[in-house]
N, C-alpha and C positions, 0 to 999 in steps of 0.2 A: 516537688518530686516529679519524676518523669511520667508520661502517659502509660508507660509499661507497668507502673505500680499496681494497677488493677489486675493485670495479668499475673504479676508476681504475687499479689495478695491471694488470688485464687489458687495459684500453685502452692503457696505456703499453707493455706488452709488445708489443702489436701495432704500435704506432706507432714505438717505439724501433727495431724492426727495420727499419723503412722499406723492408723487403725481404721481405715474406711471400709465399709461393707464388702464382704467377700464370702461367698458360700464355701463350705468345706471342700468342695471339688474345684476350687478356683484354678484357673489357668494363668500362671504368672505372666505369660506373654500378653495378657489383656489387662494388666493392672500396673500399678506403680510399685516397684520393689523398694522396701525399706528394711535394712538390717537393724536388728535390735540386739544390744549387748546388755544383759541384765545382771542385777546385783546378786542373784542366786547362782551365778556362774554359768548360766545358760545363754546361748546366743541363738537368735532366730532370724531367718530370712522371711519376712512377711510380705504379703501382697495386698494391695489396697486397690479398690476400683469403685469407690462410692464417692459421696460428697458430704458426709456428715462428720463433724469433729470427733464425736465419741462413739463411732461405729466400730465394731470389732474387726481385726485383721486375721488373716489366715496364715499359719506357718506352712511354708511350701514343702517342708520335709515331713510333715505329719498331719494329723487331723486336729491338732490343737488350734485354738483361737486365742488371740491376745485381746483382752477386754480392757480398754483404757478407762481410768477413772479421774486422772488429773494429768495436766501437762505443766512442765516447768517452762522457764523462759526459752524462747526460740530465737535463734539468730540466723538471718539470711543475708546473702551477698550476691549481687549480680555483677558479672564482669563481661566485657566485650571480648572479641577474639584476640585482641592484643594484651589481655590481662588487666586492662584498666577497670577500676571499680566504677560502675554506673550507678548502683544503688546499694545501700546497706541499711538494714533495719533490725530491731529487736522487738519481738512481740512478748507481752507479759504472759504469765502462766494462766491456766484456766482449770476450774474444777467442775465436774459433772454433779450438779445438785448437791446432795449431802454426802458425796462419796469420800470425804476426808476422814470418815470414821476409820479406825484401825481395822485392818484385815490381816489375819494370820498368813494368808497366802500371797499378799501383795509384794510386788517387786518394783524396783526402779530400773528403768532401761534408758540407755542413751541411744541416739540415732544420728546418722549423718547421711547425706546423699548429695548427688550432683546430677543435674539435668540440663541438657543443652536444647535450646529452642531458637527458632528464627523470628526476629522482629522485623516487620516490613520496613521500618525506618532506620533501625540501628544494626541490622544484620544478625549474625549469629551471637547469641548471648548464652552465658552459662550461669545457672542458678544453683548455688550451694546453700545448704541449710544444715543446722545441727540443733539438737535440743534434748530434753528428757521427757519421758512419759512414765507414769505410774499406773499400775494396773495388776491384772492377774491372768493366768492362762487357764484354759479349761482342759480337762475337768478340774474345777476348784475343789480341793479337799481340805 
């Protein structure tokens, strides 16, 4: 795997969570935007700006928080400016502690994103990722 894998792993860890710490008054310009399309018919544009896998994200259109409890498989691809695949990987799912217990308000959400960054050796690269996250929004009723 290329030396960029560590950079990509760090980006993936942040993106996979789709839910990294963000206070209720978060400024989307200072975080990583991740859209969530959920099984309850709702869609959210969430902002993340932390570095923990199971930290909540903030919905930019309200005061709601999305609390992740489990992640499904995550797939990531890195391409160069010519569209050539430089790296591709799949991460297994992960569960927070004993969070697999059934919850009446739980939803399954899918997410996908694209982020462009500069690698000193390879030039401009594009990282795309997609996966699923399970959790609930606050207030949980």
